C-alpha positions in Angstrom: -104.5 -134.9 65.8 -100.7 -135.3 65.4 -98.6 -135.3 62.3 -95.4 -137.4 62.3 -92.9 -137.9 59.6 -92.9 -141.2 57.9 -90.0 -143.4 58.7 -87.8 -144.6 55.8 -89.0 -148.2 56.3 -92.6 -147.2 55.9 -92.2 -146.5 52.2 -89.4 -148.9 51.4 -91.5 -151.8 50.2 -93.9 -149.7 48.0 -90.9 -148.2 46.3 -89.4 -151.6 45.7 -92.7 -152.8 44.3 -92.8 -149.8 42.0 -89.6 -150.8 40.2 -90.8 -154.1 38.7 -93.5 -152.8 36.3 -91.1 -150.6 34.3 -88.5 -153.4 34.1 -91.2 -155.8 33.0 -92.4 -153.3 30.3 -88.8 -152.9 29.1 -88.4 -156.7 28.9 -91.6 -157.0 26.9 -90.5 -154.2 24.6 -87.1 -155.8 23.9 -88.8 -159.2 23.3 -91.2 -157.7 20.8 -88.2 -155.9 19.2 -86.3 -159.1 18.9 -89.4 -161.0 17.6 -90.0 -158.5 14.8 -86.3 -158.2 13.7 -85.0 -161.7 14.3 -87.9 -164.1 13.9 -90.6 -162.6 11.8 -88.3 -160.8 9.4 -87.1 -162.7 6.4 -83.7 -164.3 6.3 -82.4 -161.8 3.7 -84.3 -158.8 5.1 -82.3 -155.7 6.0 -84.5 -155.4 9.2 -82.3 -158.1 10.8 -79.5 -155.6 11.0 -81.6 -153.7 13.5 -82.0 -156.6 15.9 -81.2 -156.0 19.6 -78.4 -158.6 19.8 -76.4 -156.4 17.4 -76.7 -153.2 19.5 -74.1 -154.0 22.2 -71.4 -155.1 19.8 -72.1 -152.0 17.7 -71.8 -149.8 20.8 -68.5 -151.4 21.7 -67.2 -150.7 18.2 -68.2 -147.1 18.3 -66.6 -146.6 21.7 -63.4 -148.4 20.7 -63.1 -146.1 17.7 -63.4 -143.1 20.0 -66.4 -141.5 18.3 -69.4 -142.2 20.5 -68.4 -140.3 23.7 -67.2 -137.2 21.8 -70.4 -137.2 19.8 -72.5 -137.4 23.0 -70.5 -134.5 24.5 -71.0 -132.4 21.4 -74.8 -133.0 21.4 -75.0 -132.2 25.1 -73.1 -129.0 24.6 -75.4 -127.9 21.7 -78.5 -128.8 23.8 -77.3 -126.9 26.8 -76.5 -123.7 24.8 -79.7 -123.8 22.8 -81.8 -124.4 25.9 -80.0 -121.6 27.7 -80.8 -119.2 24.8 -84.4 -120.3 24.9 -84.6 -119.6 28.7 -82.9 -116.2 28.4 -85.4 -115.2 25.7 -88.5 -117.0 26.8 -88.7 -116.2 30.6 -88.5 -112.3 30.1 -90.9 -112.5 27.2 -93.4 -114.6 29.1 -93.2 -112.2 32.1 -93.8 -109.2 29.7 -96.8 -110.9 28.1 -98.2 -112.0 31.5 -97.8 -108.7 33.2 -98.9 -106.4 30.4 -102.4 -107.0 28.9 -101.7 -104.7 26.0 -98.5 -106.6 25.1 -100.4 -109.8 25.5 -103.2 -108.8 23.1 -100.7 -107.5 20.6 -98.2 -110.4 20.7 -100.5 -113.4 21.0 -101.3 -113.7 17.3 -97.6 -113.6 16.4 -96.7 -116.0 19.2 -99.4 -118.5 18.2 -98.4 -118.2 14.5 -94.7 -118.8 15.2 -95.0 -121.6 17.7 -97.1 -123.6 15.2 -94.3 -123.6 12.7 -92.1 -126.7 12.9 -88.6 -125.7 14.1 -87.0 -127.7 11.3 -88.8 -125.5 8.8 -86.3 -122.8 9.8 -83.3 -125.0 8.8 -82.7 -123.4 5.4 -83.0 -119.9 6.9 -80.7 -120.9 9.8 -78.0 -122.2 7.4 -78.4 -119.1 5.1 -78.0 -116.8 8.1 -75.3 -118.6 10.2 -73.7 -120.9 7.7 -72.5 -124.4 8.6 -71.5 -125.2 12.2 -72.8 -124.8 15.7 -74.8 -121.6 15.2 -77.7 -123.0 13.1 -78.1 -125.9 15.5 -78.2 -123.5 18.5 -80.8 -121.5 16.6 -83.1 -124.4 15.8 -82.9 -125.8 19.4 -83.7 -122.4 20.8 -86.6 -121.9 18.3 -88.0 -125.2 19.4 -87.7 -124.8 23.2 -88.6 -121.1 23.6 -92.4 -121.3 23.1 -93.2 -123.8 26.0 -91.1 -121.5 28.2 -92.9 -118.4 27.1 -96.4 -119.9 27.4 -95.9 -121.5 30.8 -94.3 -118.3 32.2 -97.2 -116.2 31.0 -99.7 -118.7 32.4 -97.9 -118.7 35.7 -98.2 -114.9 35.9 -101.9 -115.1 35.1 -102.4 -117.6 37.9 -101.0 -115.3 40.6 -103.6 -114.1 43.1 -104.2 -110.4 42.4 -104.5 -109.8 46.1 -100.8 -110.6 46.6 -99.8 -107.9 44.3 -102.3 -105.5 45.9 -100.8 -106.2 49.3 -97.3 -105.6 48.0 -98.4 -102.3 46.5 -100.1 -101.3 49.7 -96.7 -101.7 51.5 -95.1 -99.4 48.9 -93.3 -102.1 46.9 -91.8 -100.9 43.7 -92.4 -102.8 40.4 -89.0 -104.4 40.7 -89.7 -105.5 44.3 -93.1 -106.9 43.2 -91.4 -108.8 40.5 -88.7 -110.3 42.7 -90.7 -110.8 45.9 -94.1 -111.8 44.5 -94.1 -112.7 40.8 -90.9 -114.8 40.4 -91.5 -117.0 43.5 -95.1 -117.6 42.5 -94.3 -118.7 38.9 -91.4 -120.9 39.7 -93.4 -124.1 39.2 -94.8 -123.0 35.9 -91.3 -121.9 34.7 -89.9 -125.3 35.7 -92.6 -127.0 33.7 -91.9 -124.9 30.7 -88.2 -125.7 31.0 -88.8 -129.4 31.2 -91.2 -129.4 28.2 -88.7 -127.3 26.3 -85.9 -129.7 27.1 -87.9 -132.6 25.7 -88.7 -130.7 22.5 -85.1 -129.5 22.1 -83.8 -133.1 22.4 -86.1 -134.2 19.7 -85.1 -131.4 17.4 -81.4 -131.8 18.2 -80.7 -135.0 16.2 -82.2 -133.8 12.9 -80.6 -130.4 13.4 -77.2 -132.1 13.6 -77.7 -133.4 10.1 -77.1 -129.9 8.7 -73.5 -130.3 7.8 -71.9 -130.5 11.3 -69.1 -133.0 11.7 -70.0 -134.3 15.2 -72.9 -135.2 17.4 -75.4 -138.1 17.5 -77.3 -136.9 14.5 -74.2 -136.7 12.4 -73.2 -140.2 13.6 -76.5 -141.6 12.4 -75.9 -140.2 8.9 -72.3 -141.4 9.0 -73.3 -145.0 9.9 -76.0 -145.0 7.3 -73.6 -143.9 4.6 -71.3 -146.8 5.6 -74.3 -149.2 5.5 -73.6 -150.0 9.2 -77.3 -150.3 10.2 -76.4 -152.0 13.5 -74.5 -148.8 14.4 -77.5 -146.7 13.3 -79.7 -148.7 15.7 -77.1 -148.5 18.5 -77.0 -144.6 18.2 -80.8 -144.6 18.2 -80.8 -146.6 21.5 -78.3 -144.1 22.9 -80.5 -141.2 22.0 -83.5 -142.8 23.7 -81.5 -143.6 26.8 -80.0 -140.2 27.1 -83.4 -138.6 26.5 -84.9 -140.7 29.2 -82.1 -139.7 31.6 -82.4 -136.0 30.8 -86.2 -136.0 31.5 -85.7 -138.0 34.7 -83.0 -135.7 35.8 -85.1 -132.6 35.0 -88.1 -134.0 36.7 -86.2 -134.7 39.9 -84.1 -131.6 39.9 -86.8 -129.1 39.2 -89.6 -130.4 41.4 -89.9 -129.4 45.0 -89.0 -132.2 47.3 -91.5 -132.7 50.1 -91.1 -135.1 53.0 -94.1 -137.4 53.2 -96.1 -137.2 56.4 -98.6 -139.5 58.2 -101.6 -138.1 59.9 -102.6 -139.8 63.1 -105.9 -138.9 64.7 -105.1 -139.6 68.3 -108.5 -138.3 69.5 -110.4 -140.6 67.2 -108.2 -143.6 68.2 -108.9 -142.9 71.8 -112.6 -142.7 71.3 -112.6 -146.0 69.5 
């Protein structure tokens, strides 16, 4: 039996064929959107302002006014800082819970209690503690993203084969060496999953968190457009939020996963016998 790498042409056609179903689904979704807002809605209905044909002109207006790109940059900055805080807190906490049974038994009731509270419920407390500005947004994003990171990190530690740690101890490895040489490499996949899940939750929380008095960001821009009764711009910002969220998840999925080259197994012995 021989194993040979697949040539690029061997997977070219399946990859091309895999593109048309998503595009077809997007086309159907846009058609239903247009049908609901432009055909079925009444002639004097406010719903017509949310029609897809108004989105591109509204985006052009937002860009020409110089507000859309700075708002995107502000939202991305807050997302990055909040997610970084969640990772700095969540990964060590997950390691501590996973490696110490006493800490796990003591902390699990508190962790389960806190993670079931909506992050936006902390908004009044965040504003009271940090005031108006970036800090309460950072706090809410971190509070939303930290729990998937904690739980996935602890689950990764629990999934480690105990024999690996026993072998490391038998060779005289210190606790730090066990952590860096056995534990951290073994839980990399679970930590990556926690980061990706945390990213998705943080992006969902970001927009309403930016409605807490900040003067920039996509959430603020939605409120600003609503106050001006520019509902086409509201819809345009919503589309931007969806597209950016999709791109963030796609990027995280491809950056965090391990890339493996596909292989094809050829059983030469069986082929010969046939």
